[in-house]
Structures are given as structure tokens and as C-alpha cells.
C-alpha angles and dihedrals in degrees: 000000000000119000109180105307093338130090122213125196130196142147093249136025125203115201110211103149095139126214140297133205109291120250111255097191094220127127112268098019088136086071092065120112114227124226090253092052090047090058090052095054112127089215139003115258118231099243121036130176117198115204113214135024101249132116094276092059094045096046096046093042089057090050092048095047092051089049089058101262128135102244127193129183117203115194122181096211136056096254128043126203092032094182090066135072106285095217092056091041088059089053091049091050088051090052092045092054090046088056089061099259114137108229114189119186126194087028112125118189111243102179144351124208139168124259113182108301092343142049142255116220117200111200144153132060133293090268095049113021120175135189122208132187118219141171091213135018115202127202109232098145101109139280135255133208113279095227105107094101096049096081090221092173089069088065094041093249112156117220142160141189091296097049141266112353107240139173126234090284091055089250121141110260091218104038116036093198093062127078129178135200141178124012091342092065127076100233137135089255123114116246092259133133095239090050092051091049092050092048090049090056091048093050093045092050092051093047093050101036105023127260102319107122132065131193119258115216102160095093098038110135123206130189138194102213096213126124105294098024120231118214139181141178129178125004131353115233091250091051092052092049091048089056089053094241121159111228145143124240119222109193136156146156106250099187090112095048115110092245089060099038094052089062095036093245109168100186124044139127148142145220122201124186115208121184116234115238097015100049088220119155104238098180143352126203123184136182120186146060114329093010088133088064101036091053088066090065090057090045090054091048092052093045095049096034095242106172123233092247092055092048089048090059095052120110116229131189111270136259089016127120090249089061086071092063097087090054091053092057 
């Protein structure tokens, strides 16, 4: 392996180069500010356009709006945050708009150009074009594996748009001396720091001790840190139906529950999937204050196979958000 002018040799190589902002293939995309650069801003500009409807755009738009900026989210498709429950996503979009953030769906960005100290963003379709002025345009339209410069084909390492093609041991399917982990690997894992760390441990174990450990994604929680936060663990309803599983759906608007009313939370809700016959929790989806913490209880239940009935009987501190869990089941 060549690193600069040096050459390193070893029996195994683990590719863990992470990801970079995805190419948008639109004129002026070099003018976009990355999420890392956004966090280094000395101050928040007055008008900000976020390109893409993923968690980066939603989280940073909420930050910007509460700092006094005019924030807009432009998403090319009909539904943002596609990894999350669509019913709760709709509620979060409702809350986001109520906050004063302009969310525009079916509005692809077509070009970005400078205008004085700011930018012009051309977006929309041929039938409904729109032009927006902004002081900053932020890339929130996804990331891609940072592997293009590695010349993997020279080592016979198979890869695709989602990263290095690996088996269940995170070993390259085409070169047994190469492993990959994190955003550089094509796995079912979400592009999250804890997932990358877990995969790194799996790959290291298999390199040092032989292929004996596989990655576990079933209990992997994920959160959109907006206000209110949106969280999930396990399967989406559509995923469970696609697998042909039989399950019941417990779902409700919790904005009138005491836990929401005592903090004046106007939008909150949940959806829990419970398998018929086994009482297993297949998936949990939460919207509301402290969802980023409560989801970990459901993740633990899925990981350790705690049944819904057992979780329903647990006593939780009151009035905490976790004390709502028995009523969700």
C-alpha cells in the first residue's frame, strides 16, 4: 500500500476511509458548504438554503432557525428522511414548517451561482422553476464512500456505489486479505459513528482471530436530532410487510399525553411493531422530546429479546418519558 512516497506492507488491510459529500452533478456544486464547514462557521448567515432532505439538512436547519436565520430545505423527492417512519416524518415536517423553516419537496437543485457576497440557487422542475437568494448553501444531500482514490481494482477488490463489497465477516468477497468497515463498506448498517465503531471491532476481531464474528444491525437505533427529535430502531412497517411478517401496529398521537403537555409539546407520537405469536418487538418509532433516549430502551429490548409483555410490566420513574413505554405496548 502506497501512502505518499512511502510503501507499507502487511498481511491484511482494513479499508475504513469513511465517506464524503456525494457528487450532485449540478453547475456550481463546488460552492456548497459541507456539514463540517457549517459547524466551523464563526456566525450564522441570515439566509441559508439546505440542499437535500436528509438528517443533516433537518438538524442544521433547526439550529439555524433558532439562531435567527431564514432556513430553507430543498428536497428533490416527495418524502424526506426516507430511513424513518413516513407517518412520523410527516409530523416532523409539520413541526419544522411551524418553526418557520421553509420545506420544499419535489424541488431538485439545478444550479448554484454567485451573486455578490451571496448565492443564487436555481431549483424546481421545468413546470415549476424557482430561484432563491441565499448567503450560504449547505450540502445535505447524502454522502458516498471515500474510496475512489484507492485504486482498489489494482488489488482485485470488488466495490460499488455503496462501498467495498464484503461478506458477513466484513471481508472483501474478491480479496480475502482485505476487510472494510464503516461508511467505506457496503453493509446494511446506517452511516453512523457507533455503527462504524462496531464494524471496526468486528473487522479487527476477524483479522486477528479468524472469521468468527459478524455485525449485528437488528438493534441499531438512529435519530434525527431536530426539535422534536425523531428516532427509530428495528424495522420500518413497510420492511416488515415486505418480509411477510404478521404483526400488530400500535400507533398514536401523544401530544395530549401528560408527558407532552407538561412541557408544552404540540407534536409527538409513536409507532411500535409487535410480532403476532412471538410478542417480539420488530420496530419502534418515536417522535417527541427525549425520543433519542427512550429509543435506547427499545433497542435493548430488541437486542436481548425482551418481549413486549415483559417490557409492559416494567416500572419506570415517573413522570419520565420512559414511563410512557407501557402505554405504547
